[in-house]
C-alpha positions in Angstrom: -19.5 -50.5 -32.4 -20.2 -54.1 -31.6 -22.3 -55.2 -28.6 -19.3 -56.3 -26.6 -17.9 -52.7 -26.6 -20.8 -51.6 -24.3 -19.4 -54.0 -21.7 -15.8 -53.0 -22.2 -14.0 -50.6 -19.8 -13.3 -47.1 -21.2 -9.6 -47.8 -21.4 -10.2 -50.8 -23.7 -12.6 -48.8 -25.9 -9.9 -46.1 -26.2 -7.3 -48.7 -27.0 -9.4 -50.3 -29.8 -10.1 -46.9 -31.3 -6.4 -46.1 -31.3 -5.7 -49.5 -32.9 -8.2 -48.8 -35.7 -6.6 -45.4 -36.3 -3.2 -47.1 -36.4 -4.4 -49.7 -38.9 -5.7 -46.9 -41.2 -2.3 -45.2 -41.0 -0.4 -48.4 -41.9 -2.6 -48.9 -45.0 -2.2 -45.2 -45.9 1.6 -45.6 -45.7 1.2 -48.7 -47.9 -0.7 -46.7 -50.5 2.0 -44.0 -50.5 4.7 -46.6 -51.0 2.7 -48.2 -53.8 2.5 -44.8 -55.5 6.2 -44.2 -55.1 7.0 -47.6 -56.6 4.7 -46.7 -59.6 6.4 -43.4 -60.1 9.9 -45.0 -60.0 8.7 -47.4 -62.7 7.5 -44.5 -64.8 10.8 -42.6 -64.4 12.9 -45.6 -65.3 11.0 -47.3 -68.1 9.0 -44.4 -69.6 11.9 -41.9 -69.1 9.6 -39.7 -67.2 11.6 -36.9 -65.4 8.5 -35.5 -63.7 7.8 -38.8 -62.1 11.4 -38.9 -60.8 11.0 -35.4 -59.4 7.8 -36.2 -57.6 9.3 -39.0 -55.5 11.4 -37.1 -52.9 8.4 -35.2 -51.5 6.4 -38.5 -51.4 9.3 -40.1 -49.6 9.3 -37.4 -46.9 5.6 -38.2 -46.3 6.3 -41.9 -46.1 9.2 -41.3 -43.6 7.0 -39.0 -41.4 4.2 -41.6 -41.4 6.7 -44.3 -40.6 8.0 -42.4 -37.5 4.5 -41.6 -36.3 3.4 -45.2 -36.6 6.4 -46.5 -34.7 5.8 -43.9 -31.9 2.1 -44.9 -31.8 2.9 -48.6 -31.6 5.4 -48.1 -28.8 2.9 -45.9 -26.9 0.1 -48.4 -27.1 2.5 -51.3 -26.0 3.9 -49.4 -23.0 1.0 -47.2 -21.9 -2.1 -49.3 -22.6 -1.2 -52.7 -21.1 -2.4 -54.6 -24.1 -3.2 -58.3 -24.1 -0.8 -60.8 -25.8 -2.7 -60.8 -29.1 -2.5 -56.9 -29.2 1.3 -57.0 -28.6 1.6 -59.5 -31.4 -0.3 -57.2 -33.7 1.6 -54.1 -32.7 5.1 -55.7 -32.9 4.2 -57.0 -36.4 3.1 -53.6 -37.4 6.4 -52.1 -36.3 8.3 -54.6 -38.4 5.9 -54.3 -41.3 6.2 -50.5 -41.6 10.0 -50.9 -41.7 9.6 -53.1 -44.8 7.3 -50.5 -46.3 9.8 -47.7 -45.5 12.6 -49.7 -47.1 10.6 -50.2 -50.3 10.0 -46.5 -50.4 13.7 -45.8 -50.0 14.5 -48.2 -52.9 11.9 -46.4 -55.1 13.6 -43.1 -54.4 17.0 -44.7 -55.3 15.5 -46.0 -58.5 14.3 -42.5 -59.4 17.8 -41.2 -58.9 19.2 -44.0 -61.1 16.7 -43.1 -63.8 18.0 -39.5 -63.9 21.5 -40.8 -64.4 20.3 -43.1 -67.2 18.4 -40.3 -69.1 21.5 -39.2 -71.2 22.0 -42.8 -72.5 20.0 -44.5 -75.2 17.5 -47.1 -73.7 19.3 -50.4 -73.0 18.2 -53.5 -74.9 17.2 -55.3 -71.7 15.1 -52.4 -70.3 11.7 -53.7 -71.5 12.4 -57.1 -69.9 13.6 -55.5 -66.6 10.3 -53.6 -66.7 8.5 -56.9 -66.4 10.5 -57.7 -63.3 9.4 -54.3 -61.9 5.8 -55.1 -62.6 6.2 -58.5 -60.8 7.6 -56.8 -57.7 4.8 -54.2 -57.8 2.2 -57.0 -58.0 3.8 -58.6 -54.9 3.6 -55.4 -53.0 -0.1 -55.0 -54.0 -0.8 -58.6 -53.0 0.8 -58.1 -49.6 -1.2 -54.9 -49.0 -4.5 -56.5 -49.9 -3.6 -59.4 -47.5 -3.0 -56.8 -44.8 -6.2 -54.9 -45.5 -8.2 -58.2 -45.4 -6.0 -59.8 -42.7 -5.9 -62.8 -45.0 -3.1 -65.2 -43.8 -3.3 -67.4 -46.9 -3.0 -64.4 -49.3 0.0 -63.2 -47.2 1.7 -66.6 -47.6 1.1 -66.6 -51.4 3.2 -63.6 -51.9 6.3 -65.7 -51.2 5.5 -68.0 -54.1 5.9 -65.0 -56.5 9.3 -64.1 -55.0 10.9 -67.1 -56.8 10.0 -65.5 -60.2 11.7 -62.2 -59.2 14.8 -64.1 -57.9 15.2 -66.0 -61.1 14.8 -62.8 -63.1 17.5 -61.1 -61.0 20.0 -64.0 -61.5 19.3 -64.1 -65.2 19.7 -60.3 -65.8 22.8 -60.2 -63.5 24.5 -62.9 -65.6 23.6 -61.2 -68.8 24.7 -57.7 -67.6 28.0 -59.1 -66.2 28.8 -60.7 -69.5 28.2 -57.5 -71.5 30.9 -55.7 -73.4 30.1 -52.1 -74.3 31.8 -51.1 -77.6 32.2 -47.5 -76.6 33.7 -48.5 -73.3 31.0 -46.7 -71.3 30.1 -49.1 -68.5 27.9 -46.7 -66.4 24.6 -47.8 -67.9 25.4 -51.5 -67.2 26.4 -50.7 -63.6 23.3 -48.7 -63.1 21.1 -51.5 -64.5 22.8 -53.9 -62.2 21.7 -51.7 -59.3 18.2 -51.5 -60.7 17.7 -55.2 -60.7 19.2 -55.5 -57.2 16.9 -52.9 -55.8 13.9 -54.6 -57.5 14.9 -58.0 -56.0 15.2 -56.4 -52.5 11.8 -54.7 -52.9 10.2 -58.0 -53.7 11.9 -59.5 -50.6 10.4 -56.8 -48.4 6.9 -57.4 -50.0 7.4 -61.0 -49.1 8.2 -60.0 -45.5 5.0 -58.0 -45.4 3.0 -61.0 -46.5 4.7 -63.2 -43.9 4.0 -60.7 -41.2 0.3 -60.6 -42.1 0.2 -64.4 -41.7 1.8 -64.0 -38.3 -0.7 -61.4 -37.2 -3.6 -63.8 -38.1 -2.2 -67.1 -37.0 0.5 -66.3 -34.4 2.9 -68.6 -36.2 6.0 -67.6 -38.0 6.6 -69.4 -41.3 
């Protein structure tokens, strides 16, 4: 506890403790989403059925934490009469956990797609698409480090990586759209088109998280 806390009214001390607890919950949710993304990668690119089966339970934990954080944010805003800077932080958290929750949903979707792809031989583009997945995961990791450190510049740098994922998406989409399957089975191509779309959206949400960290620190939206 810092020295100023001794001069703070009890309500403020309680508010700051609640805020620290909320921060820990947001970072815990981020860690669960990271884990879910890693498992979806394993299920897709390592053909790991156990990883795919582990994600639904993880997704339930993410959703529960998401709802709890939203309720806690709303309670602190409405009941504790926070100052303007606190409102900025809490509103940014509410938006930020929505981005995390969406990444978790996409990870669950990717696991479901991987199960549908299991019966087919690995596609020729799969290893290259795995690189795109690694890039999106790195963006999420960067955004969460920025959040943990409340580092505005690190948060802004996430957006620079998004261009790489966007270019990869456009490249793979054009290549998949131009494919002709000799056997006439188009399902793997359609599923891979969904995979790259989900990865592109996950990278977008990671970018949003980085931007929201910058807003928390600076008060300016970029």
